[in-house]
Phi, psi and omega in degrees: 000133181289133183298147180297150174275341187223128182243130180298136177299140176260102183292346179268354184268314180283148182283161181278151176285344185238109175220105190299330183296333173268081199315315187292335178294343179292320184273330182275338184295144183280152183264000185227161182302141176287158180239144168260111188260141178296136176298133176276174177297326182285342182262337178261356182227160180152190171312132174263159182256139182226172178285345176284350188264352180256117176284159185301324183266005188297325181274358187251086180289352180281333188243341191287351183236348190303136181241321179230017178155183183282160180287163175275149178125173180282121171294129182220164167247145173244114179214169186169197180228145164265125188234155166270188186294342181254017177078009177281144178298151173237104180269164183047047178247139182281125175239126181246151171223153169210158192195165176281170177277183184301337186267356179091024176245132172284147163281078181215141186292338181261010173273110182257007181298147188292346182300141178294158163285138175268115177300348183249013179222111178281334171079019176223150182199164177203159177197172181253139170298148180271194183293342175263008182082010189266147173228173185198131170228153166244137184200199174234144184299128184287156177265161170290160170206154182284162177208152188275071172260285170255192181302313192222051185268147172228139175282138182287156172306125179211165177237131179277141183229124179239141185231123180258159173263227186262009177212168181293328184281357178256091191223129173236144184234141176214187176226147184243122177254175183245135183311138173084005186276116179293350175282345181301310184291344185253002183273123180306326178297306180302319185293349173291342181284118184283341183252121177308334183287328179293325175299316181299327184286353181263358186251122177278131185271145180296142184230080186294335174297329180265352180290142174265117179316135177057018186221287189219137169287167179225148171227142184252131181222107177267150181240113180258119189287323191215173171105175185300332181245035176298147172301143170295138180236127187298329187260012179227039186301343180278358178111155182221000000 
């Protein structure tokens, strides 16, 4: 049977825009119904990404910023596939990640958390998926950090993931969490998702088969771009 060309949006899958327990959603949530707009030519065409745009160490966050040694923290591998709604590979797709260091601090001038900056860790990387939609990063596991929601809220350890299409305007952003983290269930942002199975799709599973003995643990995180069970994307809450 031929796969469907269009999948009806599952309105129980995506989070509500207005969730009072996530305080900033109160000010940011729309007051009127969202609109889905047809993509223009400027959005579906544009610069393409090639292997010449990727440096050899771009996907190695352990080495790509190091100046005087390796960064502090638990060394990990993050890998997986980018897939469409029918489970088909999406090749040659630019995947970017950014994250806090092992202490839970970003290399950003407005991050004032008391954890120190790691001089050997930049926190950013990128790569292209191969012909099977596969991607791979080496990094250190990010730390949790407090944030000003209520008195004592903490963000679980997470990595931000950006997936580009054929043009710069075709960009989707999500977050990846780690299996077994007790802060996931306590995070007001995660709790905006009404379906526990949607939360599960944001959690990377420990993958001992991909771990490197005496070196790095590994976590597997597949990204589904469309369909009823697509990965939640922060910039497409109206559905995709």
